[in-house]
C-alpha positions in Angstrom: -25.2 23.6 -27.5 -23.7 20.2 -26.4 -22.4 17.7 -28.8 -24.1 14.2 -29.1 -21.7 11.4 -28.3 -22.4 9.7 -31.6 -21.1 12.8 -33.4 -17.8 12.8 -31.5 -14.5 12.6 -33.3 -11.5 12.5 -31.0 -9.1 15.4 -31.6 -5.6 14.2 -32.4 -2.3 15.9 -33.3 -3.0 15.1 -36.9 -6.4 16.8 -36.7 -4.8 19.9 -35.1 -2.3 20.1 -37.9 -5.2 19.8 -40.5 -7.0 22.6 -38.7 -4.0 24.9 -39.1 -3.7 24.0 -42.8 -7.4 24.7 -43.6 -7.4 27.9 -41.5 -9.7 26.6 -38.7 -8.9 28.2 -35.4 -8.1 25.9 -32.5 -9.9 26.5 -29.1 -8.0 25.6 -25.9 -8.8 26.1 -22.2 -7.3 24.8 -19.0 -9.0 22.2 -16.9 -8.0 20.7 -13.6 -11.0 18.5 -12.4 -13.6 16.0 -13.7 -16.7 18.2 -13.5 -15.1 21.1 -15.3 -13.5 18.9 -17.9 -16.9 17.2 -18.6 -18.5 20.6 -19.3 -15.6 21.9 -21.5 -15.4 18.7 -23.5 -19.1 18.6 -24.2 -19.1 22.3 -25.2 -16.6 21.5 -28.0 -13.2 22.8 -26.7 -10.5 21.2 -29.0 -7.6 21.0 -26.5 -7.7 20.9 -22.7 -4.5 21.9 -20.9 -4.0 20.5 -17.5 -1.9 23.6 -16.6 0.5 24.1 -13.8 -1.7 27.2 -13.3 -3.5 24.8 -11.0 -0.8 25.9 -8.6 -2.5 29.4 -8.6 -6.2 28.8 -9.2 -6.7 25.5 -7.4 -4.0 25.6 -4.6 -3.7 29.4 -4.0 0.0 29.7 -4.6 1.5 32.9 -5.9 3.4 31.2 -8.7 3.3 28.0 -10.6 6.6 26.7 -9.1 5.3 24.9 -6.0 3.0 22.3 -7.7 4.4 18.8 -7.8 4.5 16.0 -10.4 2.2 13.9 -8.2 -0.3 16.8 -8.0 -0.2 17.3 -11.8 -0.9 13.6 -12.3 -3.9 13.8 -9.9 -5.4 16.8 -11.8 -4.7 15.1 -15.2 -6.3 11.9 -14.1 -9.4 13.7 -12.9 -9.6 15.6 -16.3 -9.2 12.4 -18.4 -12.2 10.8 -16.7 -14.4 13.7 -18.0 -13.1 13.7 -21.6 -14.6 12.1 -24.7 -13.4 14.3 -27.5 -10.7 16.9 -26.5 -7.0 16.4 -26.8 -5.5 16.6 -23.3 -2.1 18.1 -22.7 -0.4 18.2 -19.3 2.2 20.7 -18.1 5.5 19.2 -16.9 5.9 21.1 -13.6 8.9 23.1 -12.5 11.8 20.9 -11.5 10.6 17.8 -13.4 12.6 18.3 -16.6 15.0 21.3 -16.5 18.6 20.3 -16.8 18.1 16.6 -16.9 16.7 14.8 -19.9 16.4 11.5 -18.0 14.4 13.1 -15.3 12.2 14.8 -18.0 11.5 11.4 -19.6 10.7 9.8 -16.2 8.3 12.6 -15.4 6.6 12.3 -18.8 6.3 8.5 -18.6 4.6 8.8 -15.2 2.1 11.4 -16.5 1.3 9.3 -19.5 1.0 6.0 -17.7 -0.8 7.2 -14.6 -3.2 9.8 -16.1 -3.8 8.5 -19.6 -3.2 12.0 -21.0 -2.4 12.5 -24.7 0.7 14.7 -24.6 2.8 17.1 -22.5 3.9 20.7 -22.6 7.1 22.2 -21.3 8.5 25.7 -21.2 11.7 26.9 -23.1 13.7 26.6 -26.3 17.3 25.6 -27.0 18.1 25.2 -23.3 15.7 22.2 -23.0 16.5 20.7 -26.4 17.8 17.4 -24.9 14.7 16.9 -22.8 12.4 17.4 -25.8 14.4 15.0 -27.9 14.3 12.3 -25.2 10.6 12.7 -24.6 9.8 12.6 -28.4 12.0 9.5 -28.8 9.6 7.7 -26.4 6.7 8.6 -28.8 5.0 11.2 -26.6 3.5 14.3 -28.3 5.2 17.5 -27.1 3.8 21.0 -27.1 6.3 23.8 -26.7 5.8 27.1 -24.8 7.7 30.3 -25.5 7.5 34.0 -24.7 6.5 34.6 -21.1 7.3 31.4 -19.3 5.8 31.5 -15.8 8.1 28.9 -14.4 11.0 31.4 -15.0 9.2 34.2 -13.2 12.0 34.8 -10.7 14.5 35.1 -13.6 12.3 37.7 -15.4 11.1 39.3 -12.2 7.9 40.5 -13.9 4.9 39.2 -15.9 5.2 42.0 -18.5 5.2 41.4 -22.3 8.2 39.4 -23.5 10.3 39.7 -26.8 9.7 43.4 -27.4 13.4 43.9 -28.0 14.9 42.7 -31.3 17.4 40.3 -29.8 14.8 38.5 -27.7 12.4 38.5 -30.6 15.0 36.8 -32.9 15.8 34.3 -30.2 12.1 33.5 -29.9 11.8 32.9 -33.6 14.9 30.7 -33.6 13.6 28.7 -30.6 10.2 28.2 -32.3 11.9 26.9 -35.5 14.1 24.6 -33.3 11.0 23.2 -31.5 9.3 22.5 -34.8 12.5 20.9 -36.2 12.8 18.7 -33.1 9.2 17.4 -33.7 6.9 19.4 -31.4 3.3 19.2 -32.6 2.4 22.8 -31.5 3.7 25.8 -29.5 2.0 28.1 -27.1 3.2 31.8 -27.3 2.4 33.7 -24.2 2.3 37.5 -23.9 4.4 38.6 -26.9 3.7 41.4 -29.4 1.0 40.5 -32.0 3.3 41.2 -35.0 5.9 38.7 -33.7 3.3 36.1 -33.0 1.9 36.5 -36.5 5.4 36.1 -37.9 6.0 32.9 -36.0 2.5 31.5 -37.1 3.2 32.3 -40.7 6.8 31.0 -40.6 6.0 27.6 -38.9 3.9 24.9 -40.3 2.8 23.5 -36.9 -0.1 25.1 -34.9 0.7 28.2 -32.9 -1.6 28.8 -29.9 -1.6 32.3 -28.4 -2.4 33.7 -24.9 -1.9 37.5 -25.1 -0.3 37.0 -28.5 -3.0 38.7 -30.7 -5.4 37.3 -33.3 -3.1 36.1 -36.0 -2.1 32.8 -34.5 -3.7 29.4 -35.1 -5.6 29.2 -31.8 -6.2 30.7 -28.4 -5.9 29.4 -24.8 -7.1 31.0 -21.6 -7.2 29.9 -18.0 -10.8 28.7 -17.5 -11.2 30.3 -14.1 -10.2 33.7 -15.6 -12.5 33.3 -18.7 -15.5 32.3 -16.5 -14.9 35.2 -14.1 -14.3 32.9 -11.1 -11.0 34.8 -10.4 -11.6 38.5 -9.9 -8.2 40.0 -9.3 -6.5 39.0 -12.5 -7.3 41.5 -15.3 -4.7 41.5 -18.1 -5.6 43.2 -21.4 -5.7 39.8 -23.2 -8.4 38.4 -21.0 -12.1 38.4 -22.1 -14.5 37.3 -19.4 -17.4 35.2 -20.9 -19.2 35.0 -17.5 -19.1 36.5 -14.0 -19.4 33.3 -12.1 -17.7 34.8 -9.0 -20.8 37.0 -8.5 -23.3 34.3 -9.4 -21.7 31.8 -7.0 -21.5 34.4 -4.2 -25.2 35.2 -4.6 -26.2 31.6 -4.6 -24.1 30.8 -1.5 -25.4 33.8 0.4 -29.0 32.8 -0.5 -28.3 29.3 0.8 -26.8 30.7 4.1 -29.8 33.0 4.5 -32.3 30.2 3.8 -30.6 27.9 6.4 -30.5 30.6 9.0 -34.1 31.6 8.5 -35.2 27.9 8.5 -36.8 28.2 5.0 -34.5 25.4 3.8 -35.3 22.6 3.8 -39.1 22.7 3.4 -41.4 19.7 4.0 -41.2 18.9 0.3 -37.4 18.7 0.6 -37.6 16.3 3.5 -38.2 12.5 3.6 
């Protein structure tokens, strides 16, 4: 069911906060291009994340680290042209904010000015406090990201569940409270125990979006290529496939190739 344009009400940080307060779950998916963004927006997704996961699913890299700020702006600009309703958040890519709050602000301003996006997301807690403060001081909405932080994959050495040990769990709660105190409008929790995610969602008044963080948070996010079954190799426990587009697309392309080879496409009716 698509939504008529006249019924559209643009999603804002204020509305996302209201959704948490009235117990309405927030839907969030990644988007990287105009065509996909148009579909997701019309289907009623609340938040579109222009994720640095584009490094994996769009560019074929093994990690999110190689994607550049220019590439993120290109993807974000493409997504914005397809959006009427959703709130669009863009990941600050690796190297564009860590350790230097001035660099973080410059990167953010480029994303906001050149893409027209609505906010940014960055990974980490206390260690990036200065960058968050600097970005928020410019009036840009900031979404936090705690738990498994893929930009730190070489530090962790694995994509397994984070914050299972008490010390790491307590640090995560402290970081979440800090992000809220600084002024972040929401936080993504990735791949942490359900009980811990529930604790954070109940403790904080801002929306908590989970990916592999159980059902007791305020919303869910998935990578759209994973959810639609375009990617085949990635099969974590938290992923539910809502379609098997890899198989459907493969069949369609094979049928096209066969029709071209056998000269059954195009027919006289498909010619001028």
